N, C-alpha and C positions, 0 to 999 in steps of 0.2 A: 752738634746742634740738634741732630735727630734725637739722640738720647736725652738731651735737656727737655725737648718738647714732650717726649714720652713720660719723663719724670713729672713734669708740670700737669700733664693730662691725668696721670695717675693720682697726683696729689689732689687735683680738682675733684676727680671721681670719689676719692676717699672722704673729702670734705662734704660732698653732697650726700653720701651714704650716712655719714655720721650725723648729719643734721636732719636726716629723716627724708631725704630725697624730695620728691614732689609734694610730700606732706609736711615739710618743715614749717615750723611755726612762724617763721618770719616771711613765708611766701605770700604773694598777693592773691587775691581772688581771680579766677579766671574771668576774662572780660564778659563771657556769657553766662556767668553764674547768676542764678541757676538755670541750667539748660534742660532740666526735667524736674519732676515733682520732688518735693522734699517730704520725707516721712517724719512725722513728729509722734515719737512714742509717748503714750500716756500710761504710766505704771498702775493706774487704778481703774476700777469699773467705770462704765458710763454713768453720768448723772452726778458725780461728786464734785467737790471744789476744784480739784486738779483738772479734771475732765472738762468742766465749764470753762475755765480759763484757757486751756489749750485749744478748744474748739473756737473760742472767741478770737484768739490770735490767728489761728489758721484761716478763719474767715475774713478777717480784717486784712491779713497780709495779701489775700487774694484781691480784695477790693482796692488796696492803695498801691501796693507793689507789683501786682499782677502776677504773683507767684502762685503756684500750685502746692498747697501744703495739706497733707493728708494726715489727720489725727488717727492713730492706731492704737487701741487700748490693748495693753499687755500686763493684765493684773496678776498678782499673786504674791505670797510671802511678804505682806506688808509693803508692797510697792518696790521691793528689791528686785523682783525678777526682771522688770522693765528696765532698770537701771543696769542689770547685767547685760542685757541685750544691747543696750546703747554703748556700754563701755567696750564691747567687743566689736562694734560696728566700724566699717572703713571710715577713716578720718577725713572725709572729703566734702562735708557740709551737706550731704543728702540724708543723713540719719542724726537726728537731734532728739532731745527728750525734755519733757516738761517734769522737773523734779521738785521736790519739796523737802523741808527740814526733816519730816518723819523718816523718809526713806533714805536720805543722804547723809545725815549727821547722827541720827538716833538709831536707825537700823543696823548700822555696821557694829555697834556695840551691844546688839541684841542677838543678831545673827552671826555667830562667830567664824564661820567658814565662807564668807562671801568672797568671791574671785576678784574683788576691786576694791580700790581705795579711792574715795571721792575726790581727794586732793592730788592723786597721782594719775588716775586713769579717766578723768573727765576734765573738760575745759569749759569753765563758765562763759556763757554768752550774754545773758541779759536777766537781771533781777526784774520780776514783773509786778509781784504784789505781796503784801503780808496780811494776816488776819489775826486778831487777838483771840484768846481763849475766853469763853464766856462761863460765868458762874451764875446759875439761874435755879429757880424753884417753881413749883406749881402755884398758879395764881391763888389757889385756896390754902397755900402753906402759912404757918404762923410766922415764918420769917419774912420781914419786910426790907431788911438791909443785911449787909455782910457782918455788921457789928451784932446783930441778933444771932446769927449763926455761931460766931465766935463765942458769944457769952453762953450760949447753950452748950457748946462743945466743951468749954471749960468747966461749966457746972457739972457736966456728966460726961467725962471722957469716953470715947468709943461709942457713943449713942447716935451720932449723926452719921448717915450714909451718903455717899455720892457715887453717881454712875458716870461711867466714861465709855468711849468707844473701844477700850481694850488696854490690856497690859502693855506698858512699854510705849505707848503713843505719847506724842508731845502733850496731848491733853491730859492724860493720865499724870504725867510728870508735873505739868502745871499745877495740878491739884496736890500733888506731893509737896511741891515747893511752897504752895500756899499754907500748907499745914505747918511746915517748918517756920515760915515767916510769922505766922500767927501764934505758934506755940501751942497748937491743939492737936488732938488725935482724932482724925475722922476715919470712917471705914470705907474703903475703896471697893466698889462693885464693878468689876469689868464686864462689858458686854461685847458682842461680836458685831460691832458697828454702832453708828450713831442713833439710828432709828429705834432699836430696842431699848436703849438707854433713855431717850426722850419719852417713849411710851410709859415706861415705869416711873419716871419723874412726874409726868403729868397725872398719873393715877395714884401717886403717893407711895408707891413701893420703895422708892429711894427718896430721901429728903432733898438732895440736891442733884443738879445735872451740871456737869463740866463738859462743855461741848465747844465746837467751833461756832462762829456766829452764823454762818450760811445754814448750817444744819438746823439751828433753832429759830431762824427769823420768821418762819411761817406761823409757828405757834405764839411767838411773842406778839406778831401783828393780829393774831386772832384773840389775844388777850388771855390765853390759857396758861402762858408761862411767864413768870415774872424775872426779869433780869436784875441781878443783884450787883454785878461788877464785871468789868472786863480786865484782862491781865496785861494789856499792852501799857506802854509809857504814857500814850495820849488816848483820849476817848475815841471811840469808833464814830466815824461820820455817819454811819448807818444807824447808831444808837446814841445820839448826842446827849441824851439825858441820863445815861447810865455812867455813874462814876468808875474811875479805875480802882484797882486794888490799892495803888499807891495812894490815891485821894482818899481811900477808906481807912488809912491809918498805917500803911505799910510802905514807906518811902523807898523808892528805888526798885520796887517790884516791877518786872518788865518781862513778860514771856509772850512770845507770838510765834506764829508759823509763817515762814516765807516760801514763795514759789518763784521758779525761774528756769530758763532754758539752758541746757547744757549740750555739748557736743563731745565726741570722743577725744581723748587726748592726741596731741599732734595734729589736730585739724588747723589748717593754716590761718594765721592771724587775719589775713585779708578776708577770708570767708566769715570768721567769727565777727570782725568788725562790721561786715556788710550786714549780717543779720541783726547784730546789736543796734546798728543805726536805724533800721527799719522798725524794729520793735519799740525802741525809745520814741520814734515819731508817733507811734500809735498811742503810747502811754500819755502823750501830751495832748490828744484829741479829746474834747469834751465828751463825745458820745462813748468813747471807749472807757474813760474815767467813770462815767455814770454806770455803764454796764458792770464794771468790776465792783463798784461800790454797792450797787443793787444785790450783789452776792454776799455782802457783808465783809468785803475785803477792801484794802487801801491800796490803790496803784502807787508804785514807787520806782522811779527810774534810778539806776546807778551806772557808774562806769564799769567796764570789764574788771578793772583792778580792784574796785570797791567790792564788787560782788565776790571776787575771788578771796579777798580778805574776810568777808563775812563767812564764806564757807570754811576757810581754815580756822578762824577764831571759834565758830560754833562747833566744829567737829572736835576740836580739843576740850571745849568747855563742857559739852554733853557726855563726854566719857564718864567724868566724875559724878554728873547728875544721875545718869543711869545706874552707875554702881551704887551710890548712896541710896537710891530709892529701893533697891532690892528687886527691880522689875524683872519679871520672868515670862517668857513666852507661854502661851496657853497651849 
């Protein structure tokens, strides 16, 4: 009988270890979770779209769930350094990261030696929002519509320039995909960030600006920048009068950037579900929706499974897009 008990105990221990022990994905959240502050890694500098969303969630989780969530900026290498730190963190729910399409599904195809795979080393928690890419021009430009741009580009291939925040960004690749959809050849001018691209578009040094909506919103409101189209399937609630690329004659065109929370792989399901539920509660609140939309983004809740599928689908899809674009890091 003693030997049988020993065998059963050994088998139980082996099963516990194989399943990840206390960090097994099927494990429940501790009753007192969170018992200490949660660190939310932000892989970009303060002031950008990812940072604004992260700090909004951190603040609101403090107000509604009474959690202490500390946003911690860890910028570098196109947002991939912060993801690296998150992927290596302890899977206990006290280290999470606000990621987005650029650093999670595009970055890995540009930075060839990253020590993580987003589908293997991270656990999706909650989709937060998405934002379309904007195609715009100076208010003094001769282009009034996207059709004007296409006509000019076809009449004189390679004569129309567009600025973007940099090579290999989802914004640059949105411009590349538009060229292919419209059958035109534009000249891409990469900048080191959104601000210098915006300034050169306003001054007429480049004909077009391809940008996130939040980065351009101030100049649109001031009347200095003319929006021509957004790249999402639906119009932006922040710019309801601006047509989509699809509405402008290119059916099915849909390129947007998404933002969401992730944890290290093997974080217990109970912890993931606990955070997921609290974030989705926030996304249903009118004031949170309004705050996100004020930044030019669209709040959108998903189940954990739906968000995981989005990550896997986009990761596979954008490999080919990056390769076809010939994008190279500066």
